DSSP file (Angstrom, degrees, kcal/mol; ACC not computed):
  #  RESIDUE AA STRUCTURE BP1 BP2  ACC     N-H-->O    O-->H-N    N-H-->O    O-->H-N    TCO  KAPPA ALPHA  PHI   PSI    X-CA   Y-CA   Z-CA
    1    1 A M              0   0    0      0, 0.0     2,-0.2     0, 0.0    40,-0.1   0.000 360.0 360.0 360.0 128.9   16.0   14.9   32.3
    2    2 A N     >  -     0   0    0      1,-0.1     4,-1.3     4,-0.0     3,-0.2  -0.566 360.0-129.5 -92.5 154.4   17.0   16.1   35.7
    3    3 A I  H  > S+     0   0    0      1,-0.2     4,-2.5    -2,-0.2     5,-0.2   0.833 105.7  61.1 -67.5 -34.8   18.9   14.1   38.3
    4    4 A Q  H  > S+     0   0    0      1,-0.2     4,-2.4     2,-0.2    -1,-0.2   0.901 102.9  51.5 -61.0 -40.6   16.4   14.8   41.1
    5    5 A G  H  > S+     0   0    0     -3,-0.2     4,-2.3     2,-0.2    -1,-0.2   0.886 109.8  49.3 -62.8 -39.3   13.7   13.0   39.1
    6    6 A I  H  X S+     0   0    0     -4,-1.3     4,-2.6     2,-0.2    -2,-0.2   0.910 110.6  50.2 -66.8 -41.8   15.9   10.0   38.6
    7    7 A D  H  X S+     0   0    0     -4,-2.5     4,-2.5     2,-0.2    -2,-0.2   0.898 111.3  48.9 -62.8 -39.8   16.7    9.9   42.3
    8    8 A Q  H  X S+     0   0    0     -4,-2.4     4,-2.5     2,-0.2    -2,-0.2   0.913 111.1  50.0 -65.5 -41.8   13.0   10.1   43.1
    9    9 A L  H  X S+     0   0    0     -4,-2.3     4,-2.4     1,-0.2    -2,-0.2   0.920 111.4  48.9 -61.2 -44.3   12.3    7.3   40.7
   10   10 A L  H  X S+     0   0    0     -4,-2.6     4,-2.4     1,-0.2    -2,-0.2   0.914 111.8  47.9 -63.3 -43.6   15.0    5.1   42.2
   11   11 A S  H  X S+     0   0    0     -4,-2.5     4,-2.4     2,-0.2    -1,-0.2   0.883 111.5  51.0 -66.4 -37.1   13.7    5.7   45.7
   12   12 A Q  H  X S+     0   0    0     -4,-2.5     4,-2.4     2,-0.2    -2,-0.2   0.919 111.2  47.9 -64.1 -43.0   10.2    4.9   44.7
   13   13 A M  H  X S+     0   0    0     -4,-2.4     4,-2.3     2,-0.2    -2,-0.2   0.889 112.0  49.6 -65.4 -38.7   11.3    1.7   43.0
   14   14 A Q  H  X S+     0   0    0     -4,-2.4     4,-2.2     2,-0.2    -1,-0.2   0.896 111.0  49.5 -66.6 -39.5   13.3    0.8   46.2
   15   15 A A  H  X S+     0   0    0     -4,-2.4     4,-2.2     2,-0.2    -2,-0.2   0.906 111.6  48.8 -65.1 -41.0   10.3    1.5   48.4
   16   16 A T  H  X S+     0   0    0     -4,-2.4     4,-2.4     1,-0.2    -2,-0.2   0.895 110.8  50.5 -64.8 -40.4    8.1   -0.7   46.1
   17   17 A A  H  X S+     0   0    0     -4,-2.3     4,-1.8     2,-0.2    -2,-0.2   0.884 109.1  52.0 -64.6 -38.1   10.7   -3.5   46.2
   18   18 A A  H  <>S+     0   0    0     -4,-2.2     5,-3.3     2,-0.2    -2,-0.2   0.908 111.1  46.7 -64.9 -41.6   10.8   -3.3   50.0
   19   19 A V  H ><5S+     0   0    0     -4,-2.2     3,-1.4     3,-0.2    -2,-0.2   0.907 112.0  50.7 -65.8 -41.4    7.0   -3.6   50.2
   20   20 A A  H 3<5S+     0   0    0     -4,-2.4    -1,-0.2     1,-0.3    -2,-0.2   0.821 106.8  55.1 -65.6 -30.9    7.0   -6.5   47.8
   21   21 A A  T 3<5S-     0   0    0     -4,-1.8    -1,-0.3    -5,-0.2    -2,-0.2   0.414 131.6 -91.9 -83.6   3.1    9.7   -8.2   49.8
   22   22 A G  T < 5S+     0   0    0     -3,-1.4    -3,-0.2     1,-0.2    -2,-0.1   0.577  80.9 140.9 100.0  10.4    7.5   -8.0   52.9
   23   23 A G      < -     0   0    0     -5,-3.3    -1,-0.2    -6,-0.2     2,-0.1  -0.088  59.9 -73.4 -74.5-178.1    8.8   -4.7   54.3
   24   24 A S    >   -     0   0    0      1,-0.1     3,-0.9     3,-0.0    -1,-0.2  -0.429  28.7-130.9 -79.6 153.8    6.6   -2.1   55.9
   25   25 A A  G >> S+     0   0    0      1,-0.2     3,-1.2     2,-0.1     4,-0.5   0.550  95.6  84.7 -78.1  -8.0    4.3    0.1   53.8
   26   26 A Q  G >4 S+     0   0    0      1,-0.3     3,-0.6     2,-0.2    -1,-0.2   0.730  74.1  72.2 -67.4 -20.6    5.7    3.2   55.6
   27   27 A A  G <4 S+     0   0    0     -3,-0.9    -1,-0.3     1,-0.2    -2,-0.1   0.794  98.6  47.0 -65.4 -27.1    8.5    3.3   53.1
   28   28 A T  G X4 S+     0   0    0     -3,-1.2     3,-1.4   -13,-0.2    -1,-0.2   0.625  88.9 103.2 -91.3 -13.1    6.2    4.5   50.4
   29   29 A E  T << S+     0   0    0     -3,-0.6     3,-0.1    -4,-0.5    -3,-0.0  -0.395  83.1  22.3 -69.7 146.3    4.4    7.2   52.5
   30   30 A G  T 3  S+     0   0    0      1,-0.3    -1,-0.2    -2,-0.1     2,-0.1   0.377  98.5 118.5  81.8  -6.4    5.5   10.8   51.8
   31   31 A G    <   -     0   0    0     -3,-1.4    -1,-0.3     1,-0.1     2,-0.2  -0.343  69.1 -98.6 -86.1 171.7    6.7    9.9   48.4
   32   32 A T        -     0   0    0     -3,-0.1     2,-0.3     1,-0.1    -1,-0.1  -0.487  46.0 -87.6 -86.6 162.0    5.5   11.3   45.1
   33   33 A D     >  -     0   0    0     -2,-0.2     4,-2.3     1,-0.1     5,-0.2  -0.539  33.2-142.6 -69.7 127.9    3.0    9.5   42.9
   34   34 A F  H  > S+     0   0    0     -2,-0.3     4,-2.6     1,-0.2     5,-0.2   0.912  98.8  49.0 -61.5 -45.6    5.0    7.2   40.5
   35   35 A S  H  > S+     0   0    0      1,-0.2     4,-2.4     2,-0.2    -1,-0.2   0.883 111.5  49.8 -65.2 -36.9    2.7    7.8   37.5
   36   36 A A  H  > S+     0   0    0      2,-0.2     4,-2.2     1,-0.2    -1,-0.2   0.897 112.1  48.0 -66.9 -39.4    2.9   11.5   38.0
   37   37 A M  H  X S+     0   0    0     -4,-2.3     4,-2.1     2,-0.2    -2,-0.2   0.894 112.5  48.6 -68.5 -39.2    6.7   11.4   38.2
   38   38 A L  H  X S+     0   0    0     -4,-2.6     4,-2.3     2,-0.2    -2,-0.2   0.914 112.1  48.8 -66.1 -42.9    6.9    9.3   35.1
   39   39 A K  H  X S+     0   0    0     -4,-2.4     4,-2.6     1,-0.2    -2,-0.2   0.894 109.9  52.5 -63.1 -40.1    4.6   11.6   33.2
   40   40 A S  H  X S+     0   0    0     -4,-2.2     4,-2.1     2,-0.2    -1,-0.2   0.905 109.4  49.0 -62.1 -41.9    6.6   14.6   34.3
   41   41 A S  H  X S+     0   0    0     -4,-2.1     4,-2.0     2,-0.2    -2,-0.2   0.908 111.7  48.5 -65.0 -41.8    9.8   12.9   33.0
   42   42 A I  H  X S+     0   0    0     -4,-2.3     4,-2.6     1,-0.2    -2,-0.2   0.904 110.5  51.8 -64.6 -40.6    8.3   12.1   29.7
   43   43 A D  H  X S+     0   0    0     -4,-2.6     4,-2.5     1,-0.2    -1,-0.2   0.878 107.9  52.3 -63.5 -37.3    7.0   15.7   29.4
   44   44 A Q  H  X S+     0   0    0     -4,-2.1     4,-2.3     2,-0.2    -1,-0.2   0.911 110.8  47.0 -65.0 -41.9   10.5   17.0   30.1
   45   45 A V  H  X S+     0   0    0     -4,-2.0     4,-2.2     2,-0.2    -2,-0.2   0.922 112.8  49.5 -64.4 -44.1   11.9   14.9   27.4
   46   46 A N  H  X S+     0   0    0     -4,-2.6     4,-2.4     1,-0.2    -2,-0.2   0.903 110.7  50.2 -61.4 -42.1    9.2   15.9   25.0
   47   47 A S  H  X S+     0   0    0     -4,-2.5     4,-2.7     1,-0.2    -1,-0.2   0.909 109.5  50.6 -63.4 -42.9    9.8   19.6   25.8
   48   48 A A  H  X S+     0   0    0     -4,-2.3     4,-2.2     1,-0.2    30,-0.2   0.893 111.2  48.9 -63.1 -39.2   13.5   19.2   25.2
   49   49 A Q  H  X S+     0   0    0     -4,-2.2     4,-2.2     2,-0.2    -2,-0.2   0.907 112.2  48.1 -67.9 -41.2   12.9   17.6   21.8
   50   50 A R  H  X S+     0   0    0     -4,-2.4     4,-2.9     2,-0.2     5,-0.2   0.935 111.9  49.5 -63.5 -45.6   10.4   20.3   20.8
   51   51 A E  H  X S+     0   0    0     -4,-2.7     4,-2.5     1,-0.2    -2,-0.2   0.916 113.0  46.2 -61.2 -43.9   12.8   23.1   21.9
   52   52 A S  H  X S+     0   0    0     -4,-2.2     4,-2.3    -5,-0.2    -1,-0.2   0.891 113.0  50.0 -68.2 -37.6   15.7   21.7   20.0
   53   53 A S  H  X S+     0   0    0     -4,-2.2     4,-2.5     2,-0.2    -2,-0.2   0.921 112.6  46.7 -65.1 -43.7   13.6   21.0   16.9
   54   54 A D  H  X S+     0   0    0     -4,-2.9     4,-2.7     2,-0.2    -2,-0.2   0.899 111.9  51.3 -63.7 -40.4   12.3   24.6   17.0
   55   55 A M  H  X S+     0   0    0     -4,-2.5     4,-2.1    -5,-0.2    -2,-0.2   0.905 110.8  48.3 -63.8 -40.8   15.8   25.9   17.5
   56   56 A A  H  X S+     0   0    0     -4,-2.3     4,-2.5     2,-0.2    -2,-0.2   0.917 112.0  48.9 -65.8 -43.5   17.0   23.9   14.5
   57   57 A K  H  X S+     0   0    0     -4,-2.5     4,-2.0     1,-0.2    -2,-0.2   0.931 112.4  48.1 -61.5 -45.2   14.2   25.1   12.3
   58   58 A N  H  X>S+     0   0    0     -4,-2.7     5,-2.4     1,-0.2     4,-0.8   0.868 111.1  51.1 -64.0 -35.9   14.8   28.7   13.3
   59   59 A F  H ><5S+     0   0    0     -4,-2.1     3,-0.6     3,-0.2    -1,-0.2   0.918 108.9  50.7 -66.3 -42.6   18.5   28.4   12.6
   60   60 A E  H 3<5S+     0   0    0     -4,-2.5    -2,-0.2     1,-0.2    -1,-0.2   0.859 113.7  45.1 -62.7 -35.4   17.8   26.9    9.2
   61   61 A L  H 3<5S-     0   0    0     -4,-2.0    -1,-0.2    -5,-0.2    -2,-0.2   0.565 111.6-121.0 -85.1  -8.9   15.6   29.8    8.4
   62   62 A G  T <<5S+     0   0    0     -4,-0.8    -3,-0.2    -3,-0.6    -4,-0.1   0.703  75.5 126.2  77.7  19.9   18.0   32.4    9.8
   63   63 A N      < +     0   0    0     -5,-2.4     2,-0.3    -6,-0.2    -4,-0.2   0.239  56.5  65.7 -94.4  13.5   15.4   33.6   12.3
   64   64 A T        -     0   0    0     -6,-0.5    -9,-0.0     2,-0.1     0, 0.0  -0.912  67.9-139.1-135.9 159.5   17.5   33.2   15.4
   65   65 A D        +     0   0    0     -2,-0.3     2,-0.1     2,-0.0    -1,-0.1   0.408  68.6 118.8 -92.9   0.1   20.6   34.6   17.1
   66   66 A A        -     0   0    0    -11,-0.1    -2,-0.1     1,-0.1     2,-0.1  -0.393  61.4-129.6 -69.6 142.0   21.7   31.1   18.2
   67   67 A S     >  -     0   0    0     -2,-0.1     4,-2.0     1,-0.1     5,-0.2  -0.397  24.6-105.6 -84.9 167.7   24.9   29.8   16.8
   68   68 A L  H  > S+     0   0    0      1,-0.2     4,-2.6     2,-0.2     5,-0.2   0.872 121.3  56.0 -59.9 -37.5   25.4   26.4   15.1
   69   69 A Q  H  > S+     0   0    0      1,-0.2     4,-2.5     2,-0.2    -1,-0.2   0.912 106.6  48.9 -63.4 -42.4   27.1   25.1   18.3
   70   70 A E  H  > S+     0   0    0      2,-0.2     4,-2.2     1,-0.2    -1,-0.2   0.895 112.0  49.2 -64.7 -39.3   24.2   26.0   20.5
   71   71 A V  H  X S+     0   0    0     -4,-2.0     4,-2.3     2,-0.2    -2,-0.2   0.928 112.5  47.3 -65.3 -45.0   21.8   24.3   18.1
   72   72 A M  H  X S+     0   0    0     -4,-2.6     4,-2.3     2,-0.2    -2,-0.2   0.892 111.7  50.3 -65.4 -39.5   23.9   21.2   18.0
   73   73 A V  H  X S+     0   0    0     -4,-2.5     4,-2.5     2,-0.2    -1,-0.2   0.915 110.6  50.4 -63.9 -42.0   24.2   21.1   21.8
   74   74 A S  H  X S+     0   0    0     -4,-2.2     4,-2.1     1,-0.2    -2,-0.2   0.915 110.9  48.6 -61.9 -43.6   20.5   21.5   22.1
   75   75 A L  H  X S+     0   0    0     -4,-2.3     4,-2.1     1,-0.2    -1,-0.2   0.892 112.0  49.1 -63.5 -40.0   19.9   18.6   19.7
   76   76 A Q  H  X S+     0   0    0     -4,-2.3     4,-2.8     2,-0.2     5,-0.2   0.888 108.9  52.6 -68.6 -38.4   22.4   16.4   21.5
   77   77 A K  H  X S+     0   0    0     -4,-2.5     4,-2.5     2,-0.2    -2,-0.2   0.923 110.7  48.0 -61.4 -43.2   20.8   17.2   24.9
   78   78 A A  H  X S+     0   0    0     -4,-2.1     4,-2.1   -30,-0.2    -2,-0.2   0.902 112.6  49.1 -63.4 -40.7   17.4   16.2   23.5
   79   79 A N  H  X S+     0   0    0     -4,-2.1     4,-2.6     2,-0.2    -2,-0.2   0.920 111.7  47.8 -65.7 -43.9   18.9   13.0   22.1
   80   80 A V  H  X S+     0   0    0     -4,-2.8     4,-2.4     1,-0.2    -2,-0.2   0.914 112.0  49.4 -64.6 -42.7   20.6   12.0   25.3
   81   81 A S  H  X S+     0   0    0     -4,-2.5     4,-2.1    -5,-0.2    -1,-0.2   0.890 111.8  49.4 -64.9 -37.4   17.5   12.7   27.4
   82   82 A F  H  X S+     0   0    0     -4,-2.1     4,-2.3     2,-0.2    -2,-0.2   0.926 110.8  49.3 -65.8 -44.0   15.4   10.5   24.9
   83   83 A Q  H  X S+     0   0    0     -4,-2.6     4,-2.1     1,-0.2    -2,-0.2   0.883 110.3  51.4 -62.8 -38.1   18.0    7.7   25.1
   84   84 A A  H  X S+     0   0    0     -4,-2.4     4,-2.2     2,-0.2    -1,-0.2   0.910 109.6  50.1 -64.2 -41.2   17.9    7.8   28.9
   85   85 A M  H  X S+     0   0    0     -4,-2.1     4,-2.5     1,-0.2    -2,-0.2   0.889 108.8  52.1 -64.7 -38.3   14.1    7.6   28.8
   86   86 A V  H  X S+     0   0    0     -4,-2.3     4,-2.5     2,-0.2    -1,-0.2   0.909 109.6  49.4 -63.4 -41.3   14.3    4.6   26.5
   87   87 A Q  H  X S+     0   0    0     -4,-2.1     4,-2.2     2,-0.2    -2,-0.2   0.891 110.4  50.0 -66.1 -38.7   16.7    2.9   28.9
   88   88 A V  H  X S+     0   0    0     -4,-2.2     4,-2.4     2,-0.2    -2,-0.2   0.921 111.0  49.9 -63.5 -43.3   14.3    3.6   31.8
   89   89 A R  H  X S+     0   0    0     -4,-2.5     4,-2.6     1,-0.2     5,-0.2   0.922 109.5  51.2 -60.3 -44.2   11.4    2.2   29.9
   90   90 A N  H  X S+     0   0    0     -4,-2.5     4,-2.3     1,-0.2    -1,-0.2   0.897 110.6  48.5 -60.8 -40.8   13.5   -0.9   29.0
   91   91 A K  H  X S+     0   0    0     -4,-2.2     4,-2.6     2,-0.2    -1,-0.2   0.894 111.5  49.7 -66.7 -39.6   14.3   -1.4   32.7
   92   92 A L  H  X S+     0   0    0     -4,-2.4     4,-2.5     2,-0.2    -2,-0.2   0.911 111.6  48.1 -65.8 -41.7   10.7   -1.0   33.7
   93   93 A V  H  X S+     0   0    0     -4,-2.6     4,-2.5     2,-0.2    -2,-0.2   0.910 112.5  49.5 -63.8 -41.8    9.5   -3.5   31.1
   94   94 A S  H  X S+     0   0    0     -4,-2.3     4,-2.3    -5,-0.2    -2,-0.2   0.914 111.7  48.2 -63.7 -42.9   12.2   -5.9   32.2
   95   95 A A  H  X S+     0   0    0     -4,-2.6     4,-2.3     2,-0.2    -2,-0.2   0.902 111.2  51.2 -64.4 -40.5   11.1   -5.5   35.9
   96   96 A Y  H  X S+     0   0    0     -4,-2.5     4,-2.6     1,-0.2    -2,-0.2   0.923 110.2  48.7 -61.6 -44.7    7.5   -6.0   34.9
   97   97 A Q  H  X S+     0   0    0     -4,-2.5     4,-1.6     1,-0.2    -1,-0.2   0.888 110.2  52.0 -64.3 -38.2    8.3   -9.2   33.0
   98   98 A D  H  < S+     0   0    0     -4,-2.3     4,-0.5     2,-0.2    -1,-0.2   0.917 111.2  47.0 -63.1 -42.2   10.3  -10.5   36.0
   99   99 A V  H >< S+     0   0    0     -4,-2.3     3,-1.0     1,-0.2    -2,-0.2   0.909 111.4  51.0 -65.9 -41.3    7.4   -9.8   38.4
  100  100 A M  H 3< S+     0   0    0     -4,-2.6    -1,-0.2     1,-0.2    -2,-0.2   0.793 108.5  52.5 -67.7 -26.5    4.9  -11.5   36.0
  101  101 A N  T 3< S+     0   0    0     -4,-1.6    -1,-0.2    -5,-0.2    -2,-0.2   0.519  86.0 108.4 -86.5  -5.4    7.2  -14.6   35.7
  102  102 A M    <   -     0   0    0     -3,-1.0     2,-0.4    -4,-0.5    -3,-0.0  -0.472  67.4-133.2 -72.0 141.1    7.4  -15.0   39.5
  103  103 A S              0   0    0     -2,-0.2    -2,-0.1     1,-0.1    -1,-0.1  -0.790 360.0 360.0 -94.4 140.0    5.5  -17.9   41.0
  104  104 A V              0   0    0     -2,-0.4    -1,-0.1     0, 0.0    -2,-0.0   0.437 360.0 360.0 -96.5 360.0    3.4  -17.1   44.0
């Protein structure tokens, strides 16, 4: 998961919060589509998991020049990116529940 995507997600969430708090709608103009950015992040995590899984399979079969260290690092990167995505999902669900519990 790249840092730029997280920064974009954070800025999108801040712009949405500003609009919800009665701020101007201009804060959201020029930004990227939230759903497209979220899908892109999920696709990146999925890609990292596939690559690490393929690398591990190839290492087990002896079909690669990758060392054990490279395979383990790849697996850990995939795990960390997945855990980060789970935490983002948890925060989004929590924010959604907070919004749904607000009285109008």
